Structures are given as C-alpha cells and as structure tokens.
N, C-alpha and C positions, 0 to 999 in steps of 0.2 A: 796698143798699150804703150804709154809714154814712159820715158826713163825714170821720171819721178815716182810713178806707181811701182815700177819694177824695184827701185831702190827701197821703197817702203816695205814691199813684200819680203825681200830678202833680209831686211833689217829685222822684221818680226820673226821670220823663220830662223835666223841665226840666234836670236835671243832665246827662243823656245828650245832650240837644239841644245844650247848650253845648259839650260835648266834640266833637260832630260838626261844629258850626259852625267851630270852630278847625281841625279836621282838614281840612275842605274849603278853608279859607283857605290852608292850607299847600299843598294840592294845586294850587290855582289859581296859586300863586307858585313853582311848580317851576322856571320859566325863570330865576329869580334865582340858581339854584345850578349854573351850567354847569361850574364848576371843582370841584364836589364830587360826583362820580359815585356815591360810596357813599351820600350822603344822598338823591340823586335816586332811586337804585335801591331804597333802603329804603322811601321813601315810595310809590314806584310799586307795590312789592310789597304794601304795606299796602292800597292802593286796590283792587288786583285780588284781594286776599283777600276772603272772603265776609263783610266787616264789616257791610254793610247787612242781609243776611239774618240774621246773628248778632244784630244789634241788634233786628230785628223778632221773632226767636225769643225773645229775652230779654223783650221787652214782652209777648209772648203768655204766657210763663211767669208774669209779674207779674199779668196779667189773670186767669189761672186761679186764682192765689192770692186775688185779690179776689172771685172767685166761690166762695170757701170750699172750694177743692180743693187738696190738697197732694200732691206727688210722693212715691212710695215704690217700692222694688224688693222683689220676692218671689223667693226662690230656690226653684225647683220641685224641683231636684235638684242634684247637684254639677256639672252641665253647662249648666243652663238657668236664666236669670233673666228675669223679666217686670217691666217698668216700668208702674206705674199712677198715675193721678191719683185720689185717693180723698177722700171728704168729711172736712172737718176735725172736724165734730161730726155723727155719724150719728144720725138721729132715727127711732125705731122706728115712729112713726106714718106715716112716708113710705115708699112702695114703693121697691124697689131697681131701678135701671136701669143696664145696661151698654151702652155705645155703642162700636162697633168701626170703625176707619177703613179706608180702601181702600189702593190701591197708590200713591197720589199723594204721600204724605208721612207725617208723623207725626200723632198725634192732635191736637196743638196747632193745626196748620195746617188740619186737616180740620174741626174742630168749634168753631172760635172763635166762630161766630155762635150756636151752640146751647147752650153750657155755662151761660150765665147764666140763661135761662128754665128750662132743665131742672134745674139744681141747686137752684132755688127749689122745685121740685115733687117731686123725687126725691132719694134717696140715690144720687148719680151716681158711677159708676166708669168711668174712661176709660183703657183699656190701650193700650200700644203693642204691635203684633204683633211677633213674634220677627223679628229683623234689621231692625227699624225703631226709630228713637230709641235708647233705652238697653236695649232688650230684646235678648237674645242667647242662642244655644245653641251649644255646641261639638259637639253631636251631628250625625249625618248625615241626619236625617229632615227632608225639605222639604215634607211634605204638609200640606194644610189640616186634616186630622184631628189631626195632631200639634199644630198651633196651637190647635185647639179644646180638646184635652185639657189643654194647659198653661194656657190661660186659666181653664178651670173649676177646675183644681187651685189656681191662684193666688187665685181668688175664695174658695175654701173656706178657704184659709190666712189670708185677710183677715177671716174670720168672716161672710161674706155668705151669707145664707140663700136663700130663694126670690127670684128676680129675673126681670125681663124683659130682652130683648136686642134691640138694633138694630144692623144691619150694612149697610154700603154697599160695593158693588163686591166686591173680594176679601174684605173684612170680612163681607159677606153670606154668602159660602160658609162662612166660619168659624162665623158665627152659626147657620147651618142645622145644621151638624154638632154644635155645642154642644147645640142643642135636640133633635136626634135621639138623642143619647147620654144626655141627662139630662131626660127628660120630666117628672119629678116636681119637679126643682129649678127648672126654667125655666117661667115663666108665659106671657107674651106674646112673640111673635116678629115683628119687622119686618125685611124684607129688601128692599133698594132697589138697582136697577141691577145686578143680579147674574145671571150666567149659571148657572142650575141647571136640570137636567132637559132638556138639549138632545140632539139626535141628531147623529151623525157628519156627516150631510149639512148640517145647520144650521151646525155648526162650520166646515166647509170653505167654505160659502157666505159666512159672515161674514168669515173670514180673507181670502178672495178679494176681497171688497168693500173691505176696508181697504187691501189691496195692499202692505202692508209687514210685515216681521217684527215680531211683537208686542213682543218684548224690546227692540227698538230704540228704542221710545218709552215703554214702561212703566218702563224703567230708562234714562233718556235720557243721552246723552253730550254733546249740543250744544243750544244754544238752539232750533235748528230742530226737533230731536226733541221738545222740550217744547212748542213752538208747535203741532206736529202733534197731540200728545196733547190739548191744549186744544181744537183744532178738532173733535175727536170728542166733546166734552162738550156738555151742554146748558146754556145760560146766557141771561140776559136781555140783558145789555149786553156787547159785546166790548171791554171797557176794556183787556184785556191786549194789544191790538194797539198800544197806545201805550207799553207797557213796553219799555225798551231791552234789547238782547241781553245787555249786561254784567250786568244784574240777573238774567236767567235763568241766565247762566253762574255767578253767585254762588250762586244757589239750587241748581243742580246740584252744585256743589262742597260745599255744606253738607249736602245731603239725600241724595245718591246715591253719594258716593265710598266711604263705609263700607259694608261688607257687600254690595258690589255683586255679587260672585261668588255669594253665597248667594241673593240675590233673583233673579238670572238662573236659578239652579237651580230655584227655586220656580215660575217661569213655565214652564220646560221641563217640569216635572212636570205642570202643568195642560194643556199642549198635547199631550203624548204619551200621557196616560192615555185609555182608551177612553171615548167618550161614552155616557151612560146616561140615556135619557129617562124610565125607570121608577124614579125615585128613591123611597125610602120616604116615606110621608106622615107629617107631624108629627102627634103625638097630643096636643098641648096642647089643653086644654079650650076655651079662648077664643082667638079670633083677631080681629085688627083691622088696619086700614090707617091709617097716620099718616105724614105727611111733616114732617120736621124743618125748621123755618124760623126765621129770625131774627125777633124781635118788634120 
C-alpha cells in the first residue's frame, strides 16, 4: 500500500471522525431543546438509524479500494444481478481466487481480514451472494445450485478463466456445487464450516441440540437473536459481549431488513430438502486444506 493511498484513507477517516464528533455533541445536548420536539425527534431518529454501521460499512468499502479491489455489478439475465469486488489490475501471472461469504452478512464484513494478504497473491474476486448486499434476483429459485450457476456465469462474463474457490458456511455449499458442475474451470476447492453430506438423523440431532428455529437467528430480528448466533460460533476472545444492544440493533437494520423474505425462503429450502450423505465426489485433480487468517 503506497503512501498516497494511506494519505487518502486517513483524510477520509479524519473527515468522517469530525462529523461524528459533532453529531454526538448534539446528541449529548438534547436536553437543551425541551421546547423543540421536532428537533429532538429528528436527532433521536438519526441516532437510532444505522449510522454507525453505515459508517463502518463505508470504511470497509474504502479499505477494499485500498486493497486494489473495485465494486462492479454483472447482469446474469433480465432478472438477476450479481455484485462483485474485482481486481483493479488483473495480472496474468497470478492465479485467480474466488471467496464466498456465509449467511452472517455481506462479503465486506466477512472477509475484511483476508482481502489484503489474498489480493497481494491472487487475482481476487469477492462476490455477494444473491439477496445479500447489492446482489438480487426477481426469480423464484432459492436453491444453492441457482446461486452456484449465477456466480459461475458472472465470473465468465468478467473474463475469469480457471480459478480456485473458497467458501465458508452457506458459501461453502455454493462453492461445492460450483466445483461439481465445473470440474474443468475450477482448480482447488476449500470448504470451511459447511454442512455437506449429512444424514437425516444427523440433521435432526443437530437441530435438537440447538433448540431453536434456525431462521430465527440466521436472519435475526433482535440483538438477542444475533448474540445467540455469535454464541454458536468459534472465536478466541468474546469481545462482542461488551458490544451494546443498540449497535446490534443497527447492524440488523442495516444488514437484514432488505430481502428478508427471500433469505428466509433460502433457509426453508435447506431445512426441507432431503438429507443426502452420498454426495458426488469432486473430481478436481488437486486438493488442499487452508485456513484463511489475518496476517
């Protein structure tokens, strides 16, 4: 990362920091406006709007830009659009890598720790799954196979040749189907924390152990739902226990209010389809195991 990019980054950051400083000064002095309910209500609404999450999302977007990734959208057909982050300058000596996020949010929030080291070594492509971020379809298909077909078609339209794919959680299911359908185009496959090849008994046992309806926390409505989702995750330090509920509420408003119905339908499809432990074996020539970590 050169000095010019660093200067631009901190310039943006400082400007936004000043804006937020004055915003919170206004909020702290709300008691001075007892005779002006309109002003009080307007400022209160601004505080309860997802301004903090929107600010963080904007900073993540700037960070992706500094990692030489640019956003673009690809129209798959007249009903479906996929949003990608793609390399600013693709280098043919670098291998291509596609990383696919899970159900917890958009690609920016999922892969913020990975994009810098990976973009240095790969031509990195980071899509948002359909009904996440700016990816959308007006069609009725809610299957992971449809997601896989659309991602592969989108990558072809971007001119991506042979590539490797990494997927986590629901993204791992999509990555598996991409590799199954395209053994010649896809080189290496990495699937992490993904339920593939389970029996009906295993599915029922896992659902019983959780003790709650899956859709209730994968598409959360309250901070308590989101905290429960975090409690099922693996982590080193439980720093989120110090995060106040209002931030989780803002995160839900920013990330889960749009396309909520479609995401619930995607979960319903996964839960109602028959379990199949005898899934096809991927025929990629090479296989390896690799865990994405921040450096």
